[in-house]
All heavy atoms as an XYZ file, in Angstrom:
792
protein
N     132.045     91.239     49.511
C     130.872     92.027     49.865
C     131.142     93.499     49.558
O     132.220     94.010     49.838
C     130.562     91.838     51.348
C     129.296     92.548     51.783
S     128.851     92.280     53.517
C     128.472     90.556     53.507
N     130.165     94.165     49.010
C     130.288     95.578     48.678
C     130.221     96.446     49.933
O     129.574     96.091     50.918
C     129.178     95.998     47.717
C     129.134     95.310     46.359
C     127.886     95.739     45.594
C     130.387     95.627     45.572
N     130.862     97.605     49.863
C     130.837     98.538     50.992
C     129.405     98.922     51.359
O     129.059     99.026     52.536
C     131.651     99.777     50.624
C     131.899    100.704     51.780
C     132.829    101.846     51.417
O     133.994    101.573     51.064
O     132.377    103.000     51.487
N     128.564     99.098     50.359
C     127.163     99.456     50.591
C     126.443     98.375     51.396
O     125.632     98.684     52.276
C     126.466     99.675     49.254
C     125.031    100.139     49.374
C     124.397    100.361     47.994
O     124.903     99.906     46.983
N     123.287    101.054     47.976
N     126.745     97.120     51.152
C     126.124     96.029     51.903
C     126.600     96.028     53.352
O     125.813     95.791     54.271
C     126.448     94.687     51.234
C     125.813     94.525     49.869
C     126.368     93.327     49.120
O     127.573     93.161     48.984
N     125.465     92.487     48.642
N     127.876     96.295     53.553
C     128.421     96.365     54.913
C     127.773     97.520     55.663
O     127.391     97.387     56.834
C     129.956     96.512     54.879
C     130.594     95.299     54.188
C     130.514     96.678     56.292
C     132.064     95.476     53.851
N     127.619     98.671     54.997
C     126.959     99.825     55.623
C     125.555     99.462     56.084
O     125.155     99.797     57.202
C     126.886    100.992     54.646
C     128.182    101.691     54.405
C     128.070    102.778     53.347
O     126.992    103.103     52.864
N     129.207    103.351     52.990
N     124.798     98.782     55.224
C     123.426     98.406     55.572
C     123.412     97.479     56.780
O     122.595     97.646     57.687
C     122.722     97.756     54.395
C     121.258     97.427     54.729
C     120.538     96.760     53.595
C     119.108     96.412     53.908
N     118.741     96.134     55.273
N     124.301     96.515     56.807
C     124.364     95.595     57.948
C     124.676     96.344     59.237
O     124.062     96.086     60.277
C     125.422     94.515     57.710
C     125.048     93.502     56.670
C     126.140     92.468     56.455
O     127.276     92.620     56.915
N     125.801     91.408     55.746
N     125.612     97.275     59.162
C     125.979     98.052     60.353
C     124.825     98.940     60.789
O     124.497     99.009     61.983
C     127.268     98.864     60.102
C     128.457     97.911     59.948
C     127.507     99.871     61.230
C     129.743     98.582     59.495
N     124.173     99.621     59.845
C     123.013    100.450     60.189
C     121.914     99.609     60.830
O     121.325    100.023     61.841
C     122.471    101.158     58.946
C     123.283    102.346     58.451
C     122.878    102.722     57.035
C     123.140    103.532     59.386
N     121.628     98.445     60.274
C     120.610     97.550     60.845
C     120.983     97.145     62.272
O     120.146     97.143     63.174
C     120.421     96.302     59.983
C     119.728     96.589     58.665
O     119.147     97.683     58.501
O     119.763     95.697     57.784
N     122.247     96.824     62.489
C     122.722     96.431     63.820
C     122.577     97.582     64.814
O     122.077     97.400     65.929
C     124.182     95.959     63.762
C     124.781     95.763     65.122
C     124.417     94.673     65.908
C     125.674     96.691     65.651
C     124.941     94.513     67.182
C     126.203     96.532     66.917
C     125.840     95.442     67.680
O     126.346     95.285     68.942
N     123.023     98.776     64.416
C     122.927     99.928     65.315
C     121.474    100.225     65.677
O     121.161    100.489     66.845
C     123.571    101.159     64.666
C     125.080    101.107     64.449
C     125.539    102.307     63.638
C     125.826    101.032     65.776
N     120.605    100.174     64.702
C     119.176    100.436     64.965
C     118.584     99.362     65.864
O     117.767     99.666     66.738
C     118.428    100.561     63.647
C     118.809    101.843     62.914
C     118.200    101.944     61.545
N     118.618    103.199     60.911
C     118.883    103.328     59.629
N     118.746    102.303     58.795
N     119.272    104.493     59.142
N     118.994     98.126     65.683
C     118.559     97.026     66.555
C     118.984     97.306     67.993
O     118.239     97.042     68.929
C     119.153     95.704     66.058
C     118.931     94.555     67.006
C     117.691     93.922     67.071
C     119.955     94.109     67.833
C     117.482     92.873     67.951
C     119.749     93.062     68.715
C     118.511     92.450     68.769
O     118.304     91.406     69.644
N     120.176     97.881     68.155
C     120.689     98.222     69.483
C     120.065     99.500     70.041
O     120.363     99.917     71.155
C     122.207     98.432     69.421
C     123.046     97.214     69.173
C     123.493     96.516     70.448
N     123.941     97.392     71.501
C     125.206     97.700     71.759
N     126.170     97.208     71.022
N     125.512     98.496     72.764
N     119.200    100.158     69.256
C     118.543    101.380     69.721
C     119.417    102.612     69.598
O     119.200    103.602     70.304
N     120.394    102.573     68.716
C     121.283    103.710     68.512
C     120.778    104.522     67.318
O     120.767    104.032     66.194
C     122.731    103.229     68.263
C     123.237    102.490     69.505
C     123.637    104.406     67.901
C     124.587    101.826     69.326
N     120.312    105.744     67.554
C     119.851    106.571     66.436
C     121.022    106.846     65.484
O     122.095    107.250     65.923
C     119.386    107.873     67.098
C     119.292    107.590     68.561
C     120.205    106.439     68.837
N     120.800    106.599     64.208
C     121.875    106.775     63.235
C     121.301    106.958     61.840
O     120.131    106.670     61.597
C     122.813    105.567     63.255
S     121.975    104.015     62.897
N     122.147    107.439     60.954
C     121.746    107.584     59.559
C     122.967    107.465     58.665
O     124.107    107.641     59.107
C     121.031    108.922     59.313
C     121.898    110.138     59.447
C     122.517    110.692     58.333
C     122.111    110.744     60.681
C     123.323    111.816     58.444
C     122.914    111.866     60.803
C     123.517    112.398     59.687
O     124.314    113.495     59.808
N     122.717    107.194     57.404
C     123.761    107.130     56.387
C     123.989    108.540     55.871
O     123.078    109.163     55.343
C     123.322    106.194     55.256
C     124.088    106.345     53.952
C     125.498    105.806     54.049
C     126.191    105.866     52.694
N     127.158    106.918     52.571
N     125.194    109.044     56.053
C     125.546    110.368     55.535
C     125.649    110.269     54.022
O     126.395    109.435     53.504
C     126.862    110.842     56.143
C     127.341    112.134     55.585
N     126.753    113.332     55.906
C     128.326    112.425     54.717
C     127.371    114.302     55.265
N     128.327    113.770     54.532
N     124.901    111.093     53.328
C     124.890    111.055     51.866
C     126.038    111.882     51.303
O     126.070    113.096     51.449
C     123.547    111.574     51.326
C     122.355    110.763     51.779
C     122.418    109.308     51.324
O     122.865    108.998     50.230
N     121.954    108.417     52.175
N     126.974    111.196     50.678
C     128.131    111.866     50.069
C     127.889    112.049     48.581
O     128.597    111.512     47.750
C     129.398    111.040     50.290
C     129.795    111.008     51.744
O     129.578    111.972     52.462
N     130.363    109.913     52.177
N     126.865    112.793     48.255
C     126.498    113.004     46.855
C     127.163    114.255     46.313
O     127.681    115.082     47.046
C     124.987    113.122     46.734
N     127.111    114.382     45.009
C     127.653    115.559     44.361
C     126.928    115.794     43.042
O     125.959    115.104     42.727
N     127.415    116.734     42.295
C     126.793    117.093     41.014
C     127.778    116.793     39.890
O     128.928    117.247     39.922
C     126.416    118.594     41.002
C     125.445    118.906     42.138
C     125.851    118.998     39.646
C     125.262    120.385     42.397
N     127.328    116.051     38.904
C     128.137    115.773     37.712
C     127.940    116.900     36.713
O     126.818    117.268     36.386
C     127.731    114.460     37.054
C     128.225    113.265     37.751
C     129.631    112.926     37.303
N     130.121    111.874     38.157
C     131.347    111.772     38.589
N     132.247    112.647     38.246
N     131.707    110.792     39.365
N     129.027    117.432     36.223
C     128.973    118.482     35.218
C     128.936    117.850     33.822
O     129.397    116.718     33.646
C     130.186    119.394     35.343
C     130.208    120.145     36.664
C     131.386    121.087     36.751
O     132.521    120.605     36.813
O     131.143    122.307     36.748
N     128.400    118.567     32.831
C     128.337    118.028     31.472
C     129.696    117.598     30.914
O     129.793    116.653     30.150
C     127.756    119.169     30.644
C     127.013    120.011     31.624
C     127.755    119.874     32.922
N     130.771    118.277     31.357
C     132.105    117.929     30.856
C     132.731    116.757     31.611
O     133.879    116.410     31.403
C     133.033    119.131     30.905
C     133.316    119.601     32.331
O     132.801    119.013     33.296
O     134.073    120.581     32.477
N     131.952    116.149     32.535
C     132.450    115.009     33.302
C     133.042    115.383     34.641
O     133.412    114.527     35.428
N     133.130    116.674     34.907
C     133.645    117.130     36.199
C     132.680    116.791     37.326
O     131.540    116.377     37.104
N     133.131    116.966     38.541
C     132.335    116.625     39.723
C     132.427    117.756     40.728
O     133.524    118.226     41.048
C     132.871    115.332     40.331
C     132.146    114.878     41.564
C     130.912    114.266     41.487
C     132.711    115.055     42.818
C     130.252    113.834     42.628
C     132.059    114.630     43.964
C     130.837    114.023     43.860
O     130.183    113.593     44.981
N     131.276    118.198     41.207
C     131.210    119.240     42.226
C     130.672    118.592     43.502
O     129.500    118.199     43.557
C     130.277    120.397     41.808
C     130.742    120.998     40.494
C     130.202    121.441     42.913
C     129.755    121.979     39.890
N     131.504    118.427     44.525
C     131.001    117.831     45.768
C     130.035    118.776     46.471
O     130.248    119.984     46.483
C     132.255    117.600     46.604
C     133.289    118.491     46.018
C     132.908    118.747     44.592
N     128.970    118.234     47.021
C     127.987    119.041     47.752
C     128.029    118.709     49.234
O     127.071    118.919     49.953
C     126.566    118.807     47.206
O     126.262    117.411     47.314
C     126.439    119.247     45.768
N     129.132    118.180     49.679
C     129.290    117.779     51.068
C     130.691    118.145     51.549
O     131.550    118.493     50.760
C     129.082    116.274     51.209
C     130.096    115.475     50.445
N     130.016    115.281     49.086
C     131.232    114.878     50.847
C     131.064    114.576     48.688
N     131.816    114.309     49.731
N     130.904    118.024     52.820
C     132.230    118.251     53.385
C     133.032    116.973     53.218
O     132.590    115.897     53.619
C     132.108    118.599     54.886
O     131.272    119.747     55.017
C     133.464    118.872     55.491
N     134.197    117.077     52.638
C     135.041    115.905     52.412
C     135.447    115.266     53.733
O     135.747    115.955     54.702
C     136.302    116.288     51.647
C     136.040    116.662     50.219
C     137.385    116.933     49.539
N     137.249    117.101     48.122
C     137.199    116.099     47.237
N     137.267    114.871     47.640
N     137.079    116.352     45.951
N     135.438    113.943     53.752
C     135.930    113.203     54.899
C     134.898    112.815     55.929
O     135.194    112.022     56.820
N     133.692    113.355     55.854
C     132.666    113.023     56.838
C     132.358    111.524     56.747
O     132.208    110.980     55.658
C     131.378    113.850     56.632
C     130.285    113.404     57.587
C     131.674    115.327     56.804
N     132.284    110.872     57.889
C     132.088    109.423     57.937
C     130.763    108.998     57.317
O     129.813    109.776     57.243
C     132.164    108.933     59.380
O     133.467    109.129     59.894
N     130.713    107.728     56.903
C     129.534    107.172     56.234
C     128.310    107.094     57.140
O     127.191    107.331     56.706
C     129.839    105.752     55.722
C     130.921    105.748     54.671
O     130.792    106.510     53.693
O     131.891    104.984     54.817
N     128.536    106.741     58.401
C     127.423    106.576     59.343
C     127.621    107.542     60.504
O     128.693    107.605     61.098
C     127.345    105.127     59.852
C     127.057    104.182     58.681
C     126.288    104.991     60.950
C     127.109    102.711     59.033
N     126.562    108.289     60.801
C     126.569    109.253     61.895
C     125.468    108.857     62.873
O     124.372    108.494     62.460
C     126.299    110.687     61.370
C     127.324    111.090     60.302
C     126.238    111.686     62.514
C     128.753    111.141     60.760
N     125.774    108.931     64.158
C     124.775    108.556     65.148
C     125.050    109.203     66.495
O     125.950    110.037     66.642
N     124.261    108.783     67.475
C     124.371    109.295     68.839
C     124.165    108.121     69.795
O     123.149    107.428     69.713
C     123.318    110.368     69.069
S     123.389    111.092     70.705
N     125.118    107.900     70.680
C     125.037    106.780     71.605
C     124.084    107.142     72.743
O     124.303    108.140     73.441
C     126.430    106.405     72.139
C     127.331    106.021     70.949
C     126.333    105.273     73.149
C     128.778    105.809     71.304
N     123.017    106.349     72.914
C     122.041    106.643     73.965
C     122.667    106.678     75.363
O     123.706    106.085     75.598
C     121.048    105.487     73.856
C     121.189    104.993     72.464
C     122.644    105.184     72.130
N     122.024    107.358     76.244
C     122.396    107.560     77.644
C     123.587    108.486     77.806
O     123.608    109.308     78.702
C     122.641    106.234     78.367
C     121.411    105.366     78.455
C     121.677    104.089     79.202
C     120.429    103.222     79.196
N     120.652    101.928     79.790
N     124.589    108.367     76.954
C     125.759    109.240     77.080
C     125.652    110.449     76.169
O     126.290    111.467     76.422
C     127.056    108.493     76.710
O     127.016    108.131     75.327
C     127.252    107.263     77.568
N     124.888    110.340     75.087
C     124.776    111.419     74.124
C     126.029    111.581     73.281
O     126.181    112.559     72.560
N     126.911    110.617     73.344
C     128.193    110.693     72.634
C     127.997    110.579     71.125
O     127.285    109.709     70.637
C     129.082    109.549     73.130
C     130.522    109.714     72.872
C     131.307    108.664     73.640
N     132.705    108.727     73.254
C     133.550    107.752     73.446
N     133.158    106.640     74.035
N     134.805    107.877     73.068
N     128.632    111.469     70.389
C     128.586    111.494     68.929
C     129.268    110.232     68.409
O     130.326    109.840     68.901
C     129.330    112.737     68.450
C     129.235    113.026     66.972
C     128.279    113.906     66.487
C     130.125    112.461     66.071
C     128.213    114.206     65.132
C     130.059    112.754     64.722
C     129.102    113.616     64.256
O     129.040    113.916     62.918
N     128.669    109.627     67.398
C     129.210    108.408     66.803
C     129.425    108.622     65.317
O     128.525    109.097     64.614
C     128.237    107.243     67.022
C     128.593    105.908     66.365
C     129.861    105.326     66.976
C     127.429    104.929     66.515
N     130.612    108.287     64.828
C     130.929    108.396     63.406
C     131.669    107.131     62.983
O     132.685    106.775     63.587
C     131.784    109.622     63.135
N     131.135    106.455     61.963
C     131.750    105.219     61.491
C     132.054    105.355     60.003
O     131.145    105.569     59.199
C     130.832    104.000     61.728
C     130.460    103.890     63.209
C     131.510    102.722     61.224
C     129.402    102.826     63.499
N     133.313    105.204     59.664
C     133.744    105.174     58.269
C     133.770    103.704     57.858
O     134.517    102.913     58.424
C     135.129    105.808     58.108
C     135.636    105.814     56.698
C     134.735    106.564     55.737
O     134.232    107.650     56.091
O     134.524    106.051     54.621
N     132.951    103.348     56.888
C     132.835    101.953     56.473
C     133.729    101.690     55.271
O     133.724    102.448     54.306
C     131.368    101.593     56.140
C     131.252    100.144     55.714
C     130.468    101.880     57.340
N     134.491    100.615     55.374
C     135.373    100.187     54.292
C     135.218     98.681     54.092
O     134.842     97.961     55.014
C     136.848    100.479     54.633
C     137.174    101.942     54.760
C     137.106    102.629     53.430
C     137.440    104.101     53.521
N     137.121    104.814     52.301
N     135.497     98.241     52.885
C     135.582     96.807     52.638
C     136.812     96.294     53.368
O     137.746     97.061     53.621
C     135.697     96.524     51.149
C     134.410     96.889     50.408
C     134.549     96.748     48.937
N     134.769     95.359     48.567
C     134.963     94.918     47.342
N     134.991     95.766     46.345
N     135.144     93.648     47.095
N     136.862     95.013     53.724
C     138.058     94.482     54.380
C     139.319     94.833     53.585
O     139.369     94.673     52.370
C     137.803     92.971     54.403
C     136.305     92.868     54.460
C     135.807     94.004     53.590
N     140.294     95.383     54.286
C     141.537     95.804     53.652
C     141.521     97.230     53.139
O     142.562     97.770     52.781
N     140.337     97.864     53.117
C     140.223     99.245     52.645
C     140.807    100.223     53.643
O     140.789     99.984     54.846
N     141.335    101.307     53.148
C     141.960    102.326     53.990
C     141.243    103.666     53.834
O     140.849    104.035     52.731
C     143.428    102.515     53.593
C     144.255    101.250     53.644
C     144.472    100.805     55.050
C     145.344     99.547     55.065
N     145.169     98.776     56.254
N     141.084    104.402     54.935
C     140.456    105.726     54.842
C     141.381    106.729     54.165
O     142.605    106.606     54.223
C     140.215    106.098     56.307
C     141.241    105.326     57.067
C     141.454    104.052     56.295
N     140.770    107.736     53.541
C     141.544    108.816     52.928
C     142.090    109.722     54.028
O     141.694    109.633     55.196
C     140.657    109.670     51.994
O     139.662    110.331     52.798
C     139.998    108.819     50.911
N     142.967    110.629     53.648
C     143.517    111.594     54.611
C     142.408    112.428     55.241
O     142.410    112.675     56.451
C     144.549    112.485     53.931
N     141.416    112.845     54.423
C     140.303    113.645     54.944
C     139.457    112.824     55.924
O     138.992    113.337     56.941
C     139.408    114.167     53.815
C     140.056    115.218     52.953
C     140.681    114.633     51.684
O     140.833    113.395     51.586
O     141.026    115.425     50.794
N     139.250    111.551     55.625
C     138.474    110.685     56.512
C     139.203    110.466     57.827
O     138.589    110.516     58.899
C     138.178    109.356     55.823
C     137.211    109.503     54.670
C     137.152    108.288     53.777
O     138.062    107.458     53.731
N     136.066    108.173     53.016
N     140.516    110.256     57.770
C     141.308    110.109     58.998
C     141.221    111.378     59.840
O     141.081    111.319     61.058
C     142.770    109.832     58.655
C     143.044    108.450     58.146
C     144.536    108.321     57.850
C     144.828    107.056     57.084
N     146.251    106.971     56.691
N     141.314    112.533     59.170
C     141.247    113.804     59.885
C     139.900    113.971     60.583
O     139.847    114.397     61.737
C     141.497    114.964     58.917
C     141.488    116.315     59.606
C     141.713    117.459     58.629
O     141.393    117.368     57.440
N     142.254    118.559     59.122
N     138.801    113.629     59.898
C     137.476    113.738     60.504
C     137.382    112.824     61.729
O     136.896    113.243     62.788
C     136.391    113.380     59.481
C     134.998    113.522     60.007
C     134.394    114.757     60.096
C     134.278    112.399     60.444
C     133.103    114.896     60.600
C     132.994    112.532     60.944
C     132.411    113.781     61.021
N     137.860    111.600     61.603
C     137.842    110.649     62.724
C     138.626    111.212     63.908
O     138.164    111.178     65.054
C     138.392    109.279     62.274
C     137.372    108.601     61.351
C     138.738    108.397     63.468
C     137.894    107.376     60.618
N     139.798    111.772     63.646
C     140.616    112.354     64.717
C     139.904    113.518     65.394
O     139.925    113.635     66.625
C     141.963    112.831     64.168
C     142.881    111.684     63.768
O     142.635    110.523     64.179
O     143.852    111.947     63.021
N     139.276    114.383     64.614
C     138.560    115.539     65.170
C     137.451    115.085     66.112
O     137.296    115.614     67.212
C     137.998    116.434     64.043
C     139.136    117.163     63.334
C     136.963    117.423     64.576
C     138.721    117.843     62.037
N     136.674    114.093     65.677
C     135.563    113.598     66.505
C     136.090    112.975     67.793
O     135.574    113.239     68.886
C     134.687    112.595     65.711
C     134.063    113.275     64.492
C     133.633    111.952     66.612
C     133.253    114.514     64.785
N     137.115    112.135     67.696
C     137.670    111.493     68.892
C     138.273    112.508     69.854
O     138.073    112.391     71.070
C     138.694    110.429     68.492
C     138.035    109.187     67.930
O     136.970    108.774     68.374
N     138.658    108.591     66.936
N     138.973    113.505     69.330
C     139.565    114.539     70.183
C     138.500    115.376     70.883
O     138.740    115.906     71.971
C     140.494    115.430     69.366
C     141.768    114.720     68.950
C     142.581    115.477     67.923
O     142.267    116.660     67.627
O     143.528    114.874     67.381
N     137.322    115.487     70.281
C     136.232    116.263     70.872
C     135.406    115.432     71.861
O     134.459    115.942     72.450
C     135.321    116.806     69.770
N     135.757    114.161     72.035
C     135.046    113.323     72.993
C     134.047    112.371     72.380
O     133.368    111.630     73.089
N     133.917    112.385     71.064
C     133.030    111.448     70.394
C     133.711    110.104     70.199
O     134.826    109.878     70.667
N     133.037    109.226     69.493
C     133.587    107.915     69.162
C     133.541    107.778     67.648
O     132.459    107.735     67.053
C     132.774    106.795     69.819
C     133.202    105.370     69.476
C     134.643    105.108     69.924
C     132.258    104.356     70.109
N     134.711    107.731     67.032
C     134.806    107.630     65.578
C     135.856    106.583     65.234
O     136.906    106.513     65.877
C     135.166    108.980     64.969
N     135.552    105.780     64.216
C     136.474    104.705     63.841
C     136.130    104.184     62.456
O     135.083    104.509     61.894
C     136.435    103.574     64.861
C     135.060    102.998     65.107
C     134.584    101.919     64.373
C     134.240    103.541     66.084
C     133.318    101.398     64.599
C     132.973    103.017     66.329
C     132.510    101.944     65.582
N     137.019    103.345     61.930
C     136.812    102.664     60.653
C     136.314    101.261     60.966
O     136.835    100.595     61.870
C     138.117    102.593     59.839
C     137.900    101.826     58.540
C     138.655    103.986     59.554
N     135.295    100.813     60.220
C     134.750     99.472     60.421
C     134.605     98.763     59.081
O     134.240     99.393     58.085
C     133.400     99.543     61.120
N     134.883     97.465     59.088
C     134.695     96.673     57.874
C     133.716     95.523     58.085
O     133.547     94.673     57.224
C     136.030     96.151     57.336
C     136.741     95.225     58.300
O     136.160     94.839     59.336
O     137.904     94.870     58.018
N     133.063     95.517     59.267
C     132.097     94.462     59.583
C     131.307     94.835     60.842
O     131.699     95.749     61.574
C     132.822     93.139     59.836
O     133.611     93.251     61.017
N     130.241     94.104     61.082
C     129.481     94.290     62.326
C     130.362     93.957     63.520
O     130.303     94.618     64.558
C     128.212     93.421     62.329
C     127.238     93.907     61.268
C     127.544     93.430     63.698
C     126.036     93.012     61.087
N     131.207     92.942     63.386
C     132.078     92.530     64.488
C     133.002     93.665     64.926
O     133.221     93.863     66.122
C     132.900     91.301     64.094
C     132.094     90.023     63.989
C     131.185     89.952     62.757
O     131.492     90.597     61.723
O     130.147     89.273     62.851
N     133.535     94.430     63.958
C     134.405     95.540     64.326
C     133.629     96.635     65.051
O     134.157     97.303     65.943
C     135.167     96.078     63.113
O     134.301     96.478     62.097
N     132.361     96.819     64.694
C     131.510     97.794     65.381
C     131.213     97.310     66.792
O     131.317     98.072     67.762
C     130.207     98.050     64.591
C     129.249     98.922     65.385
C     130.514     98.677     63.246
N     130.861     96.043     66.943
C     130.580     95.494     68.267
C     131.762     95.663     69.208
O     131.596     96.027     70.367
C     130.239     94.001     68.164
C     128.875     93.725     67.571
C     128.656     92.219     67.510
C     127.299     91.888     66.890
N     127.084     90.429     66.793
N     132.972     95.431     68.706
C     134.148     95.548     69.568
C     134.387     96.989     70.009
O     134.789     97.223     71.146
C     135.386     94.992     68.868
O     135.793     95.820     67.800
N     134.108     97.965     69.145
C     134.299     99.379     69.499
C     133.223     99.863     70.461
O     133.482    100.674     71.343
C     134.298    100.260     68.252
C     135.502    100.061     67.380
C     136.742    100.588     68.051
C     137.908    100.551     67.073
N     139.123    101.103     67.666
N     131.990     99.377     70.282
C     130.896     99.829     71.150
C     130.920     99.154     72.507
O     130.279     99.621     73.440
C     129.546     99.583     70.466
C     129.267    100.460     69.247
C     127.926    100.085     68.631
C     129.291    101.930     69.615
N     131.693     98.088     72.636
C     131.803     97.397     73.923
C     132.675     98.177     74.897
O     132.641     97.935     76.083
C     132.380     95.995     73.716
N     133.435     99.136     74.385
C     134.329     99.936     75.231
C     133.545    100.789     76.195
O     132.565    101.347     75.882
C     135.213    100.842     74.379
S     136.163     99.990     73.134
């Protein structure tokens, strides 16, 4: 399964649960010489949301099974968790369910 498909499943699940969320767009600009100019902050998680009732910030980095986050992604996850939010790596709806059950 592609990472994009996993993201969609997770977004659908979160919305079903009433958790406001969106897909963070990690787009950039391609230069004529093939270079790439990022238009976003590196490491920001794929899915950003807010947990109802608590107002807790939610950040989910989506990876295919076996995928590993980059150093920037790990750093973003650590920053959010240290600030009191909930941030983690997920490769399925099941991994999201287990984290949100906490």
